py3Dmol code that shows the C-alpha trace and the ligand (Angstrom):
import py3Dmol

protein = """\
ATOM      1  CA  UNK A   1     -14.393 -19.266   4.841  1.00  0.00           C
ATOM      2  CA  UNK A   2     -13.850 -17.282   8.028  1.00  0.00           C
ATOM      3  CA  UNK A   3     -14.278 -13.422   8.097  1.00  0.00           C
ATOM      4  CA  UNK A   4     -10.534 -12.689   7.634  1.00  0.00           C
ATOM      5  CA  UNK A   5     -10.314 -14.974   4.622  1.00  0.00           C
ATOM      6  CA  UNK A   6     -13.438 -13.398   3.152  1.00  0.00           C
ATOM      7  CA  UNK A   7     -11.910  -9.922   3.635  1.00  0.00           C
ATOM      8  CA  UNK A   8      -8.846 -11.095   1.804  1.00  0.00           C
ATOM      9  CA  UNK A   9     -10.929 -12.621  -1.036  1.00  0.00           C
ATOM     10  CA  UNK A  10     -12.803  -9.222  -1.387  1.00  0.00           C
ATOM     11  CA  UNK A  11      -9.458  -7.308  -1.291  1.00  0.00           C
ATOM     12  CA  UNK A  12      -8.079  -9.570  -3.970  1.00  0.00           C
ATOM     13  CA  UNK A  13     -11.088  -8.673  -6.239  1.00  0.00           C
ATOM     14  CA  UNK A  14     -11.110  -5.011  -5.311  1.00  0.00           C
ATOM     15  CA  UNK A  15      -7.471  -4.128  -5.963  1.00  0.00           C
ATOM     16  CA  UNK A  16      -7.647  -5.756  -9.458  1.00  0.00           C
ATOM     17  CA  UNK A  17      -8.283  -2.316 -10.975  1.00  0.00           C
ATOM     18  CA  UNK A  18      -5.362  -0.581  -9.421  1.00  0.00           C
ATOM     19  CA  UNK A  19      -3.050  -1.012 -12.379  1.00  0.00           C
ATOM     20  CA  UNK A  20      -3.514   2.381 -14.089  1.00  0.00           C
ATOM     21  CA  UNK A  21      -2.584   4.218 -10.876  1.00  0.00           C
ATOM     22  CA  UNK A  22       1.013   2.711 -11.054  1.00  0.00           C
ATOM     23  CA  UNK A  23       2.115   5.907 -12.591  1.00  0.00           C
ATOM     24  CA  UNK A  24       1.307   7.852  -9.299  1.00  0.00           C
ATOM     25  CA  UNK A  25       3.167   5.281  -6.966  1.00  0.00           C
ATOM     26  CA  UNK A  26       6.040   4.846  -9.378  1.00  0.00           C
ATOM     27  CA  UNK A  27       6.752   8.616  -8.869  1.00  0.00           C
ATOM     28  CA  UNK A  28       7.495   8.024  -5.158  1.00  0.00           C
ATOM     29  CA  UNK A  29       9.003   4.589  -5.184  1.00  0.00           C
ATOM     30  CA  UNK A  30      12.558   5.908  -5.535  1.00  0.00           C
ATOM     31  CA  UNK A  31      12.085   7.779  -2.202  1.00  0.00           C
ATOM     32  CA  UNK A  32      11.393   4.568  -0.315  1.00  0.00           C
ATOM     33  CA  UNK A  33      14.032   2.482  -2.138  1.00  0.00           C
ATOM     34  CA  UNK A  34      16.521   5.152  -1.160  1.00  0.00           C
ATOM     35  CA  UNK A  35      15.472   5.368   2.400  1.00  0.00           C
ATOM     36  CA  UNK A  36      15.725   1.541   2.646  1.00  0.00           C
ATOM     37  CA  UNK A  37      19.223   1.739   1.496  1.00  0.00           C
ATOM     38  CA  UNK A  38      18.912  -0.721  -1.337  1.00  0.00           C
ATOM     39  CA  UNK A  39      22.244  -1.383  -3.070  1.00  0.00           C
ATOM     40  CA  UNK A  40      23.483  -3.883  -5.732  1.00  0.00           C
ATOM     41  CA  UNK A  41      23.353  -7.466  -4.556  1.00  0.00           C
ATOM     42  CA  UNK A  42      20.962  -6.852  -1.584  1.00  0.00           C
ATOM     43  CA  UNK A  43      18.177  -9.449  -1.272  1.00  0.00           C
ATOM     44  CA  UNK A  44      14.995  -7.309  -1.216  1.00  0.00           C
ATOM     45  CA  UNK A  45      11.384  -8.351  -0.637  1.00  0.00           C
ATOM     46  CA  UNK A  46       8.623  -5.969  -1.682  1.00  0.00           C
ATOM     47  CA  UNK A  47       5.355  -6.818   0.195  1.00  0.00           C
ATOM     48  CA  UNK A  48       2.152  -5.877  -1.702  1.00  0.00           C
ATOM     49  CA  UNK A  49       4.141  -5.019  -4.763  1.00  0.00           C
ATOM     50  CA  UNK A  50       1.193  -4.380  -6.976  1.00  0.00           C
ATOM     51  CA  UNK A  51       2.488  -3.742 -10.432  1.00  0.00           C
ATOM     52  CA  UNK A  52       6.090  -3.800  -9.222  1.00  0.00           C
ATOM     53  CA  UNK A  53       6.959  -0.159  -8.977  1.00  0.00           C
ATOM     54  CA  UNK A  54       9.186  -0.423  -5.762  1.00  0.00           C
ATOM     55  CA  UNK A  55      10.393  -3.986  -6.564  1.00  0.00           C
ATOM     56  CA  UNK A  56      11.557  -2.849 -10.164  1.00  0.00           C
ATOM     57  CA  UNK A  57      13.003   0.427  -8.879  1.00  0.00           C
ATOM     58  CA  UNK A  58      15.129  -1.707  -6.568  1.00  0.00           C
ATOM     59  CA  UNK A  59      16.013  -4.305  -9.080  1.00  0.00           C
ATOM     60  CA  UNK A  60      17.131  -1.573 -11.488  1.00  0.00           C
ATOM     61  CA  UNK A  61      19.873  -0.830  -8.851  1.00  0.00           C
ATOM     62  CA  UNK A  62      21.108  -4.378  -9.039  1.00  0.00           C
ATOM     63  CA  UNK A  63      19.341  -5.756  -5.953  1.00  0.00           C
ATOM     64  CA  UNK A  64      18.095  -9.324  -6.082  1.00  0.00           C
ATOM     65  CA  UNK A  65      14.346  -8.714  -5.778  1.00  0.00           C
ATOM     66  CA  UNK A  66      11.197 -10.667  -4.906  1.00  0.00           C
ATOM     67  CA  UNK A  67       7.710  -9.097  -5.023  1.00  0.00           C
ATOM     68  CA  UNK A  68       4.525 -10.673  -3.675  1.00  0.00           C
ATOM     69  CA  UNK A  69       1.019  -9.423  -3.915  1.00  0.00           C
ATOM     70  CA  UNK A  70      -2.438 -10.841  -3.083  1.00  0.00           C
ATOM     71  CA  UNK A  71      -3.998  -9.759  -6.508  1.00  0.00           C
ATOM     72  CA  UNK A  72      -3.238 -11.875  -9.539  1.00  0.00           C
ATOM     73  CA  UNK A  73      -4.141  -9.083 -12.100  1.00  0.00           C
ATOM     74  CA  UNK A  74      -1.385  -7.019 -10.610  1.00  0.00           C
ATOM     75  CA  UNK A  75       1.205  -9.698 -10.453  1.00  0.00           C
ATOM     76  CA  UNK A  76       0.658 -10.250 -14.054  1.00  0.00           C
ATOM     77  CA  UNK A  77       1.185  -6.638 -14.776  1.00  0.00           C
ATOM     78  CA  UNK A  78       4.351  -6.622 -12.465  1.00  0.00           C
ATOM     79  CA  UNK A  79       5.767  -9.535 -14.601  1.00  0.00           C
ATOM     80  CA  UNK A  80       5.008  -7.623 -17.862  1.00  0.00           C
ATOM     81  CA  UNK A  81       6.769  -4.583 -16.391  1.00  0.00           C
ATOM     82  CA  UNK A  82       9.732  -6.563 -15.447  1.00  0.00           C
ATOM     83  CA  UNK A  83       9.992  -8.060 -18.979  1.00  0.00           C
ATOM     84  CA  UNK A  84       9.605  -4.644 -20.602  1.00  0.00           C
ATOM     85  CA  UNK A  85      12.542  -3.508 -18.478  1.00  0.00           C
ATOM     86  CA  UNK A  86      14.553  -6.583 -19.002  1.00  0.00           C
ATOM     87  CA  UNK A  87      14.896  -7.201 -15.265  1.00  0.00           C
ATOM     88  CA  UNK A  88      14.777 -10.666 -13.673  1.00  0.00           C
ATOM     89  CA  UNK A  89      12.608 -10.424 -10.610  1.00  0.00           C
ATOM     90  CA  UNK A  90      10.683 -13.185  -8.755  1.00  0.00           C
ATOM     91  CA  UNK A  91       7.013 -11.963  -8.664  1.00  0.00           C
ATOM     92  CA  UNK A  92       4.417 -14.135  -7.110  1.00  0.00           C
ATOM     93  CA  UNK A  93       0.822 -14.213  -5.723  1.00  0.00           C
ATOM     94  CA  UNK A  94       1.124 -14.421  -1.895  1.00  0.00           C
ATOM     95  CA  UNK A  95      -0.424 -12.907   1.215  1.00  0.00           C
ATOM     96  CA  UNK A  96       1.522 -10.517   3.571  1.00  0.00           C
ATOM     97  CA  UNK A  97       0.094 -12.441   6.552  1.00  0.00           C
ATOM     98  CA  UNK A  98       1.690 -15.758   5.247  1.00  0.00           C
ATOM     99  CA  UNK A  99       4.832 -15.056   3.347  1.00  0.00           C
ATOM    100  CA  UNK A 100       6.103 -18.157   1.596  1.00  0.00           C
ATOM    101  CA  UNK A 101       9.812 -17.651   2.590  1.00  0.00           C
ATOM    102  CA  UNK A 102      12.187 -19.170   5.038  1.00  0.00           C
ATOM    103  CA  UNK A 103      13.146 -17.121   8.252  1.00  0.00           C
ATOM    104  CA  UNK A 104      15.933 -14.424   7.591  1.00  0.00           C
ATOM    105  CA  UNK A 105      15.698 -14.736   3.764  1.00  0.00           C
ATOM    106  CA  UNK A 106      16.022 -11.021   3.007  1.00  0.00           C
ATOM    107  CA  UNK A 107      18.398  -8.066   3.668  1.00  0.00           C
ATOM    108  CA  UNK A 108      15.533  -5.487   3.232  1.00  0.00           C
ATOM    109  CA  UNK A 109      11.862  -5.834   3.453  1.00  0.00           C
ATOM    110  CA  UNK A 110       9.877  -3.070   1.924  1.00  0.00           C
ATOM    111  CA  UNK A 111       6.299  -2.125   1.383  1.00  0.00           C
ATOM    112  CA  UNK A 112       4.835   0.811  -0.416  1.00  0.00           C
ATOM    113  CA  UNK A 113       1.255   1.645   0.657  1.00  0.00           C
ATOM    114  CA  UNK A 114       0.419  -2.020   0.894  1.00  0.00           C
ATOM    115  CA  UNK A 115       1.243  -4.026   4.030  1.00  0.00           C
ATOM    116  CA  UNK A 116      -1.140  -1.503   5.787  1.00  0.00           C
ATOM    117  CA  UNK A 117      -4.048  -3.179   4.025  1.00  0.00           C
ATOM    118  CA  UNK A 118      -3.516  -6.549   5.570  1.00  0.00           C
ATOM    119  CA  UNK A 119      -6.271  -6.917   8.179  1.00  0.00           C
ATOM    120  CA  UNK A 120      -4.125  -8.090  11.098  1.00  0.00           C
ATOM    121  CA  UNK A 121      -1.133  -5.814  11.547  1.00  0.00           C
ATOM    122  CA  UNK A 122       0.398  -7.949  14.192  1.00  0.00           C
ATOM    123  CA  UNK A 123       0.344 -10.889  11.815  1.00  0.00           C
ATOM    124  CA  UNK A 124       1.820  -8.973   8.933  1.00  0.00           C
ATOM    125  CA  UNK A 125       4.429  -7.319  11.037  1.00  0.00           C
ATOM    126  CA  UNK A 126       5.463 -10.630  12.496  1.00  0.00           C
ATOM    127  CA  UNK A 127       5.799 -12.076   9.003  1.00  0.00           C
ATOM    128  CA  UNK A 128       7.810  -9.271   7.565  1.00  0.00           C
ATOM    129  CA  UNK A 129      10.217  -9.310  10.464  1.00  0.00           C
ATOM    130  CA  UNK A 130      10.427 -13.061  10.381  1.00  0.00           C
ATOM    131  CA  UNK A 131      11.711 -13.152   6.792  1.00  0.00           C
ATOM    132  CA  UNK A 132      14.139 -10.305   7.458  1.00  0.00           C
ATOM    133  CA  UNK A 133      17.567 -11.224   8.534  1.00  0.00           C
ATOM    134  CA  UNK A 134      18.831  -9.918  12.028  1.00  0.00           C
ATOM    135  CA  UNK A 135      20.480  -6.501  11.318  1.00  0.00           C
ATOM    136  CA  UNK A 136      18.308  -6.181   8.140  1.00  0.00           C
ATOM    137  CA  UNK A 137      16.144  -3.179   7.321  1.00  0.00           C
ATOM    138  CA  UNK A 138      12.399  -2.865   7.254  1.00  0.00           C
ATOM    139  CA  UNK A 139      10.951   0.175   5.403  1.00  0.00           C
ATOM    140  CA  UNK A 140       7.532   1.137   4.393  1.00  0.00           C
ATOM    141  CA  UNK A 141       5.393   4.038   3.272  1.00  0.00           C
ATOM    142  CA  UNK A 142       1.808   4.450   4.641  1.00  0.00           C
ATOM    143  CA  UNK A 143      -1.050   7.029   4.505  1.00  0.00           C
ATOM    144  CA  UNK A 144      -1.625   8.928   7.694  1.00  0.00           C
ATOM    145  CA  UNK A 145      -5.118   9.339   9.092  1.00  0.00           C
ATOM    146  CA  UNK A 146      -4.769  13.241   9.222  1.00  0.00           C
ATOM    147  CA  UNK A 147      -4.079  13.669   5.388  1.00  0.00           C
ATOM    148  CA  UNK A 148      -6.039  13.155   2.164  1.00  0.00           C
ATOM    149  CA  UNK A 149      -5.645   9.382   1.531  1.00  0.00           C
ATOM    150  CA  UNK A 150      -6.251   8.350   5.262  1.00  0.00           C
ATOM    151  CA  UNK A 151      -9.282  10.641   5.344  1.00  0.00           C
ATOM    152  CA  UNK A 152     -10.524   8.974   2.062  1.00  0.00           C
ATOM    153  CA  UNK A 153     -10.356   5.454   3.778  1.00  0.00           C
ATOM    154  CA  UNK A 154     -12.207   6.798   6.849  1.00  0.00           C
ATOM    155  CA  UNK A 155     -14.843   8.050   4.398  1.00  0.00           C
ATOM    156  CA  UNK A 156     -15.021   4.603   2.837  1.00  0.00           C
ATOM    157  CA  UNK A 157     -15.450   2.994   6.290  1.00  0.00           C
ATOM    158  CA  UNK A 158     -18.237   5.547   7.083  1.00  0.00           C
ATOM    159  CA  UNK A 159     -20.370   4.480   4.105  1.00  0.00           C
ATOM    160  CA  UNK A 160     -19.447   0.795   3.903  1.00  0.00           C
ATOM    161  CA  UNK A 161     -21.000  -1.899   6.040  1.00  0.00           C
ATOM    162  CA  UNK A 162     -19.025  -2.568   9.296  1.00  0.00           C
ATOM    163  CA  UNK A 163     -15.978  -4.991   8.765  1.00  0.00           C
ATOM    164  CA  UNK A 164     -15.324  -7.987  11.211  1.00  0.00           C
ATOM    165  CA  UNK A 165     -14.527  -6.821  14.731  1.00  0.00           C
ATOM    166  CA  UNK A 166     -10.945  -6.285  15.659  1.00  0.00           C
ATOM    167  CA  UNK A 167      -9.735  -5.188  12.194  1.00  0.00           C
ATOM    168  CA  UNK A 168      -8.185  -1.646  12.700  1.00  0.00           C
ATOM    169  CA  UNK A 169      -8.391   1.091  10.182  1.00  0.00           C
ATOM    170  CA  UNK A 170      -5.538   0.726   7.619  1.00  0.00           C
ATOM    171  CA  UNK A 171      -4.575   4.437   8.081  1.00  0.00           C
ATOM    172  CA  UNK A 172      -3.374   3.789  11.626  1.00  0.00           C
ATOM    173  CA  UNK A 173      -0.224   2.523   9.939  1.00  0.00           C
ATOM    174  CA  UNK A 174       0.422   6.216   9.272  1.00  0.00           C
ATOM    175  CA  UNK A 175       0.667   7.270  12.970  1.00  0.00           C
ATOM    176  CA  UNK A 176       4.286   7.010  14.114  1.00  0.00           C
ATOM    177  CA  UNK A 177       3.068   6.161  17.758  1.00  0.00           C
ATOM    178  CA  UNK A 178       1.158   3.097  16.413  1.00  0.00           C
ATOM    179  CA  UNK A 179       3.969   2.175  14.090  1.00  0.00           C
ATOM    180  CA  UNK A 180       6.552   2.264  16.972  1.00  0.00           C
ATOM    181  CA  UNK A 181       4.070   0.156  19.200  1.00  0.00           C
ATOM    182  CA  UNK A 182       3.585  -2.389  16.379  1.00  0.00           C
ATOM    183  CA  UNK A 183       7.264  -2.926  15.581  1.00  0.00           C
ATOM    184  CA  UNK A 184       8.007  -3.007  19.279  1.00  0.00           C
ATOM    185  CA  UNK A 185      11.306  -4.381  20.705  1.00  0.00           C
ATOM    186  CA  UNK A 186      11.981  -6.431  17.548  1.00  0.00           C
ATOM    187  CA  UNK A 187      13.564  -3.410  15.997  1.00  0.00           C
ATOM    188  CA  UNK A 188      15.935  -0.494  16.642  1.00  0.00           C
ATOM    189  CA  UNK A 189      16.861   2.794  15.150  1.00  0.00           C
ATOM    190  CA  UNK A 190      13.247   3.590  14.136  1.00  0.00           C
ATOM    191  CA  UNK A 191      13.295   6.607  11.747  1.00  0.00           C
ATOM    192  CA  UNK A 192      10.415   8.546  10.353  1.00  0.00           C
ATOM    193  CA  UNK A 193      10.225  10.839   7.375  1.00  0.00           C
ATOM    194  CA  UNK A 194       7.430  12.508   5.596  1.00  0.00           C
ATOM    195  CA  UNK A 195       6.963  13.307   1.928  1.00  0.00           C
ATOM    196  CA  UNK A 196       4.115  14.251  -0.624  1.00  0.00           C
ATOM    197  CA  UNK A 197       2.765  12.530  -3.776  1.00  0.00           C
ATOM    198  CA  UNK A 198       1.300  15.182  -6.050  1.00  0.00           C
ATOM    199  CA  UNK A 199      -1.324  13.811  -8.300  1.00  0.00           C
ATOM    200  CA  UNK A 200      -1.886  15.845 -11.349  1.00  0.00           C
ATOM    201  CA  UNK A 201      -5.508  16.224 -12.317  1.00  0.00           C
ATOM    202  CA  UNK A 202      -7.658  18.873 -13.962  1.00  0.00           C
ATOM    203  CA  UNK A 203     -10.388  18.967 -11.325  1.00  0.00           C
ATOM    204  CA  UNK A 204     -11.720  17.773  -8.082  1.00  0.00           C
ATOM    205  CA  UNK A 205     -14.205  15.757 -10.086  1.00  0.00           C
ATOM    206  CA  UNK A 206     -11.385  14.208 -12.212  1.00  0.00           C
ATOM    207  CA  UNK A 207      -9.654  13.043  -8.878  1.00  0.00           C
ATOM    208  CA  UNK A 208     -12.844  11.558  -7.533  1.00  0.00           C
ATOM    209  CA  UNK A 209     -13.203   9.560 -10.671  1.00  0.00           C
ATOM    210  CA  UNK A 210      -9.762   8.430 -10.675  1.00  0.00           C
ATOM    211  CA  UNK A 211     -10.084   7.232  -7.089  1.00  0.00           C
ATOM    212  CA  UNK A 212     -13.383   5.556  -7.877  1.00  0.00           C
ATOM    213  CA  UNK A 213     -12.159   3.730 -10.867  1.00  0.00           C
ATOM    214  CA  UNK A 214      -8.823   2.641  -9.371  1.00  0.00           C
ATOM    215  CA  UNK A 215      -8.662   2.472  -5.587  1.00  0.00           C
ATOM    216  CA  UNK A 216     -10.136  -0.988  -4.741  1.00  0.00           C
ATOM    217  CA  UNK A 217     -12.079  -0.259  -1.531  1.00  0.00           C
ATOM    218  CA  UNK A 218     -13.583   2.975  -3.076  1.00  0.00           C
ATOM    219  CA  UNK A 219     -14.451   1.184  -6.255  1.00  0.00           C
ATOM    220  CA  UNK A 220     -16.338  -1.610  -4.522  1.00  0.00           C
ATOM    221  CA  UNK A 221     -18.197   0.911  -2.318  1.00  0.00           C
ATOM    222  CA  UNK A 222     -19.319   2.989  -5.346  1.00  0.00           C
ATOM    223  CA  UNK A 223     -20.455  -0.122  -7.136  1.00  0.00           C
ATOM    224  CA  UNK A 224     -22.425  -1.418  -3.994  1.00  0.00           C
ATOM    225  CA  UNK A 225     -24.002   1.955  -3.483  1.00  0.00           C
ATOM    226  CA  UNK A 226     -24.840   2.530  -7.151  1.00  0.00           C
ATOM    227  CA  UNK A 227     -26.676  -0.867  -7.144  1.00  0.00           C
ATOM    228  CA  UNK A 228     -28.589  -0.490  -3.839  1.00  0.00           C
ATOM    229  CA  UNK A 229     -28.514   3.059  -2.571  1.00  0.00           C
ATOM    230  CA  UNK A 230     -28.243   5.840  -5.045  1.00  0.00           C
ATOM    231  CA  UNK A 231     -29.067   8.698  -2.684  1.00  0.00           C
ATOM    232  CA  UNK A 232     -26.282   7.473  -0.416  1.00  0.00           C
ATOM    233  CA  UNK A 233     -23.986   7.381  -3.386  1.00  0.00           C
ATOM    234  CA  UNK A 234     -24.813  10.948  -4.147  1.00  0.00           C
ATOM    235  CA  UNK A 235     -24.032  11.929  -0.518  1.00  0.00           C
ATOM    236  CA  UNK A 236     -20.759  10.006  -0.641  1.00  0.00           C
ATOM    237  CA  UNK A 237     -19.648  11.721  -3.896  1.00  0.00           C
ATOM    238  CA  UNK A 238     -20.530  15.204  -2.443  1.00  0.00           C
ATOM    239  CA  UNK A 239     -18.611  14.493   0.809  1.00  0.00           C
ATOM    240  CA  UNK A 240     -15.766  12.996  -1.249  1.00  0.00           C
ATOM    241  CA  UNK A 241     -15.523  16.040  -3.576  1.00  0.00           C
ATOM    242  CA  UNK A 242     -15.537  18.336  -0.528  1.00  0.00           C
ATOM    243  CA  UNK A 243     -12.683  16.402   0.897  1.00  0.00           C
ATOM    244  CA  UNK A 244     -10.657  16.551  -2.306  1.00  0.00           C
ATOM    245  CA  UNK A 245     -11.193  20.275  -2.552  1.00  0.00           C
ATOM    246  CA  UNK A 246      -9.232  20.735   0.653  1.00  0.00           C
ATOM    247  CA  UNK A 247      -6.085  19.200  -1.074  1.00  0.00           C
ATOM    248  CA  UNK A 248      -6.573  20.421  -4.668  1.00  0.00           C
ATOM    249  CA  UNK A 249      -4.493  23.311  -5.881  1.00  0.00           C
ATOM    250  CA  UNK A 250      -2.887  24.299  -9.150  1.00  0.00           C
ATOM    251  CA  UNK A 251      -4.248  21.226 -10.829  1.00  0.00           C
ATOM    252  CA  UNK A 252      -2.888  18.785  -8.390  1.00  0.00           C
ATOM    253  CA  UNK A 253      -4.069  16.905  -5.274  1.00  0.00           C
ATOM    254  CA  UNK A 254      -1.625  16.762  -2.399  1.00  0.00           C
ATOM    255  CA  UNK A 255      -1.203  13.284  -0.819  1.00  0.00           C
ATOM    256  CA  UNK A 256       1.049  13.389   2.192  1.00  0.00           C
ATOM    257  CA  UNK A 257       2.466  10.143   3.518  1.00  0.00           C
ATOM    258  CA  UNK A 258       4.650   8.851   6.181  1.00  0.00           C
ATOM    259  CA  UNK A 259       7.888   6.805   5.571  1.00  0.00           C
ATOM    260  CA  UNK A 260       9.333   4.450   8.351  1.00  0.00           C
ATOM    261  CA  UNK A 261      12.571   2.586   8.463  1.00  0.00           C
ATOM    262  CA  UNK A 262      14.023   0.396  11.231  1.00  0.00           C
ATOM    263  CA  UNK A 263      16.588  -2.222  11.743  1.00  0.00           C
ATOM    264  CA  UNK A 264      15.717  -5.718  12.989  1.00  0.00           C
ATOM    265  CA  UNK A 265      17.604  -6.484  16.238  1.00  0.00           C
TER     266      UNK A 265
END
"""
ligand_1 = """\
27
LIG
C -2.239 0.861 -2.920
S -1.761 -0.616 -3.677
C -0.002 -0.371 -3.681
C 0.685 -1.227 -4.797
C 2.315 -0.982 -4.986
N 3.043 -1.334 -3.718
C 2.387 0.425 -5.336
O 3.072 1.128 -4.623
O 2.013 0.628 -6.485
C -2.041 -1.696 -2.345
C -1.560 -3.175 -2.724
O -1.747 -4.060 -1.561
C -2.126 -5.294 -2.085
N -2.570 -6.068 -0.902
C -3.677 -5.884 -0.078
N -3.746 -6.731 0.814
C -2.557 -7.500 0.692
C -2.253 -8.666 1.436
N -2.936 -9.119 2.520
N -1.085 -9.334 1.115
C -0.335 -8.795 -0.038
N -0.757 -7.742 -0.792
C -2.017 -7.139 -0.285
C -3.019 -5.039 -3.106
O -3.215 -6.205 -3.965
C -2.334 -3.923 -3.839
O -1.512 -4.274 -4.824
"""
view = py3Dmol.view(width=600, height=400)
view.addModel(protein, "pdb")
view.setStyle({"model": 0}, {"cartoon": {"style": "trace"}})
view.addModel(ligand_1, "xyz")
view.setStyle({"model": 1}, {"stick": {}})
view.zoomTo()
view.show()
């Protein structure tokens, strides 16, 4: 298995615990779906759909929706969510870097906090644009490096063993300059917006625990340090709580994010 395949195998295992945090991402999914201009009858792909929050928000509007995700446990939960809502959505296990669809299959390609975790941005971008029809809309939400979640991923990188060379930090997808460069001349009408996900928690410690239990890369790091390097784990937790404290106010943590929308030429 090459280093990229190994990264994906690890990601597939790591994200398996994400399910309970669907309540947080469900709260902002309508924002992305609206920005993308989803309407009844539109053919929509949700890349990295997780438990299906954006896919099902789009399907509820009458769109014909497909959702893919790397992690089988989340796809199973997405199917259960679709069934609970009585919505017919095609939900499958697949990789953002190898989308199992014909060219120009979709009117809208979405990704909420997900395609940013594919290790090769140029490959995921090319795939998302390949399956989008000319004149179709690509829209995604990402975590900027200068706000809480981006800083959390930088903290994970500081304590984790180095990844394979050439894999950029996921949070660069939250920088509009980088986004413009990655989308390049394949799109026009690039539009950015910003919004905030407010996570209601009782304390900084509660938020640390929530992230440790459910956010795959943090979960795996804490497991590894807990097994091999307890003093490093204590250091990580102290630094993590100090970071959370910067964003904690009135029993919520402020998680700012970037939204991007563009039209394929
Ligand atoms: C933060 S979760 C977001 C899930 C969902 N979009 C939401 O808003 O709740 C990140 C998702 O990206 C998925 N993911 C990571 N790498 C992926 C890849 N290469 N291809 C497809 N999905 C991937 C994970 O399995 C996980 O479901």
